DOTORTI-549625 format. One record per residue (C-alpha): x, y, z; chain; residue number from 1. Coordinates in Angstrom, 1 decimal. Example, Ala and Ser with C-alpha at 12.3 -4.5 7.8 and 13.67 -1.06 7.14 Angstrom:
+--------+--------+--------+--------+-----+
!     xx !     yy !     zz ! chaine ! num !
+--------+--------+--------+--------+-----+
!   12.3 !   -4.5 !    7.8 !      A !   1 !
!   13.7 !   -1.1 !    7.1 !      A !   2 !
+--------+--------+--------+--------+-----+
% end
This chain:
+--------+--------+--------+--------+-----+
!     xx !     yy !     zz ! chaine ! num !
+--------+--------+--------+--------+-----+
!    0.0 !    0.0 !    0.0 !      A !   1 !
!    1.4 !    3.3 !   -1.1 !      A !   2 !
!    0.1 !    5.8 !    1.6 !      A !   3 !
!    1.4 !    8.9 !   -0.2 !      A !   4 !
!   -0.4 !    8.0 !   -3.4 !      A !   5 !
!   -3.6 !    7.4 !   -1.5 !      A !   6 !
!   -3.2 !   10.8 !    0.2 !      A !   7 !
!   -3.0 !   12.5 !   -3.2 !      A !   8 !
!   -6.1 !   10.6 !   -4.4 !      A !   9 !
!   -8.0 !   11.6 !   -1.3 !      A !  10 !
!   -7.2 !   15.3 !   -1.9 !      A !  11 !
!   -8.9 !   15.2 !   -5.3 !      A !  12 !
!  -11.6 !   12.5 !   -5.1 !      A !  13 !
!  -12.3 !   12.6 !   -1.3 !      A !  14 !
!  -13.0 !    8.9 !   -1.0 !      A !  15 !
!  -10.7 !    5.9 !   -1.5 !      A !  16 !
!  -11.8 !    2.2 !   -1.4 !      A !  17 !
!   -9.2 !   -0.5 !   -1.2 !      A !  18 !
!   -8.8 !   -3.1 !   -3.9 !      A !  19 !
!   -7.6 !   -6.7 !   -3.7 !      A !  20 !
!   -3.9 !   -5.9 !   -3.8 !      A !  21 !
!   -4.0 !   -3.0 !   -1.3 !      A !  22 !
!   -6.5 !   -4.3 !    1.3 !      A !  23 !
!   -5.0 !   -5.5 !    4.6 !      A !  24 !
!   -6.0 !   -8.9 !    5.6 !      A !  25 !
!   -9.6 !   -8.6 !    7.0 !      A !  26 !
!  -11.8 !  -11.2 !    8.7 !      A !  27 !
!  -15.1 !  -12.1 !    7.1 !      A !  28 !
!  -18.1 !  -10.0 !    8.1 !      A !  29 !
!  -19.6 !  -11.0 !   11.4 !      A !  30 !
!  -23.1 !  -10.6 !   10.1 !      A !  31 !
!  -23.2 !  -12.2 !    6.7 !      A !  32 !
!  -19.7 !  -13.8 !    6.3 !      A !  33 !
!  -18.9 !  -11.6 !    3.2 !      A !  34 !
!  -15.6 !  -10.1 !    2.3 !      A !  35 !
!  -14.5 !   -6.7 !    3.6 !      A !  36 !
!  -12.6 !   -3.7 !    2.3 !      A !  37 !
!  -11.1 !   -0.5 !    3.7 !      A !  38 !
!  -12.8 !    2.9 !    3.0 !      A !  39 !
!  -11.0 !    6.2 !    3.6 !      A !  40 !
!  -12.7 !    9.6 !    3.3 !      A !  41 !
!  -11.2 !   13.1 !    3.6 !      A !  42 !
!  -13.2 !   15.4 !    4.3 !      A !  43 !
!  -16.6 !   14.6 !    2.9 !      A !  44 !
!  -19.2 !   16.8 !    4.7 !      A !  45 !
!  -17.1 !   16.7 !    7.9 !      A !  46 !
!  -16.7 !   12.9 !    7.6 !      A !  47 !
!  -13.0 !   12.0 !    7.7 !      A !  48 !
!  -11.4 !    8.7 !    8.6 !      A !  49 !
!  -10.9 !    5.1 !    7.7 !      A !  50 !
!  -13.1 !    2.1 !    8.4 !      A !  51 !
!  -13.8 !   -1.4 !    7.2 !      A !  52 !
!  -16.9 !   -2.1 !    5.3 !      A !  53 !
!  -18.5 !   -5.4 !    4.2 !      A !  54 !
!  -18.8 !   -5.8 !    0.4 !      A !  55 !
!  -22.0 !   -7.9 !    0.7 !      A !  56 !
!  -24.3 !   -6.4 !    3.4 !      A !  57 !
!  -22.6 !   -3.0 !    3.8 !      A !  58 !
!  -22.0 !   -3.2 !    7.6 !      A !  59 !
!  -19.2 !   -1.0 !    8.8 !      A !  60 !
!  -16.6 !   -1.1 !   11.5 !      A !  61 !
!  -15.7 !    1.9 !   13.7 !      A !  62 !
!  -14.1 !    4.9 !   12.1 !      A !  63 !
!  -10.4 !    5.6 !   12.8 !      A !  64 !
!   -8.9 !    9.1 !   12.5 !      A !  65 !
!   -6.5 !    9.5 !    9.5 !      A !  66 !
!   -5.4 !   13.0 !   10.5 !      A !  67 !
!   -2.3 !   14.0 !   12.3 !      A !  68 !
!   -2.2 !   16.7 !   15.0 !      A !  69 !
!    0.7 !   19.1 !   14.7 !      A !  70 !
!    0.9 !   21.6 !   17.6 !      A !  71 !
!    3.5 !   24.2 !   18.4 !      A !  72 !
!    3.3 !   27.2 !   20.7 !      A !  73 !
!    1.7 !   29.2 !   17.9 !      A !  74 !
!    0.2 !   26.8 !   15.4 !      A !  75 !
!   -2.3 !   24.0 !   15.6 !      A !  76 !
!   -3.4 !   22.0 !   12.5 !      A !  77 !
!   -4.7 !   18.6 !   11.5 !      A !  78 !
!   -3.2 !   17.7 !    8.1 !      A !  79 !
!   -3.6 !   14.4 !    6.3 !      A !  80 !
!   -0.1 !   12.7 !    6.2 !      A !  81 !
!    1.0 !    9.4 !    4.8 !      A !  82 !
!    2.0 !    8.0 !    8.3 !      A !  83 !
!   -1.3 !    9.1 !    9.8 !      A !  84 !
!   -3.2 !    7.5 !    7.0 !      A !  85 !
!   -1.3 !    4.2 !    7.5 !      A !  86 !
!   -2.0 !    4.4 !   11.2 !      A !  87 !
!   -5.7 !    5.0 !   10.7 !      A !  88 !
!   -6.0 !    2.1 !    8.2 !      A !  89 !
!   -4.2 !   -0.3 !   10.5 !      A !  90 !
!   -6.4 !    0.8 !   13.5 !      A !  91 !
!   -9.6 !    0.3 !   11.4 !      A !  92 !
!   -8.5 !   -3.1 !   10.2 !      A !  93 !
!   -7.5 !   -4.2 !   13.7 !      A !  94 !
!  -10.9 !   -3.1 !   15.1 !      A !  95 !
!  -12.7 !   -5.0 !   12.4 !      A !  96 !
!  -10.6 !   -8.2 !   12.9 !      A !  97 !
!  -10.7 !   -8.1 !   16.7 !      A !  98 !
!  -14.4 !   -6.9 !   16.9 !      A !  99 !
!  -13.2 !   -4.5 !   19.6 !      A ! 100 !
!  -12.3 !   -0.8 !   19.6 !      A ! 101 !
!   -9.0 !    0.5 !   21.0 !      A ! 102 !
!   -9.9 !    4.2 !   21.6 !      A ! 103 !
!   -6.3 !    5.3 !   21.8 !      A ! 104 !
!   -5.4 !    3.8 !   18.4 !      A ! 105 !
!   -8.6 !    5.2 !   16.8 !      A ! 106 !
!   -7.7 !    8.8 !   17.7 !      A ! 107 !
!   -5.5 !   11.3 !   15.9 !      A ! 108 !
!   -1.7 !   10.9 !   15.6 !      A ! 109 !
!    0.1 !   13.7 !   17.5 !      A ! 110 !
!    3.3 !   15.0 !   16.0 !      A ! 111 !
!    5.8 !   17.6 !   17.2 !      A ! 112 !
!    3.6 !   18.3 !   20.2 !      A ! 113 !
!    4.9 !   20.9 !   22.6 !      A ! 114 !
!    3.0 !   22.4 !   25.5 !      A ! 115 !
!    1.6 !   25.8 !   24.8 !      A ! 116 !
!    2.4 !   28.8 !   27.0 !      A ! 117 !
!   -0.3 !   30.1 !   29.2 !      A ! 118 !
+--------+--------+--------+--------+-----+
% end
């Protein structure tokens, strides 16, 4: 999976769906037994993230953040980066496979964080 190519695609088409060669290994759907794929959206009407979705019945796993948080003493932003996208896809596929949610992994990736002065 080429995360940087996916980031560029998301910036123009806003939705990316995995294909056979770039889908992480996913368990069958717990409801119908169908195959699953990863969907990533950035931003579509405020919806941003990655999640697993059943190709047969359409059931979805929990959404993981694909944005990074960069904070300095004067700047705070949440860009879409290759490493944050990879982390979000990995968290979404793990949540689908384990059927549980790790709230820490599903959140945003924090980079270059420094405390702000008060």
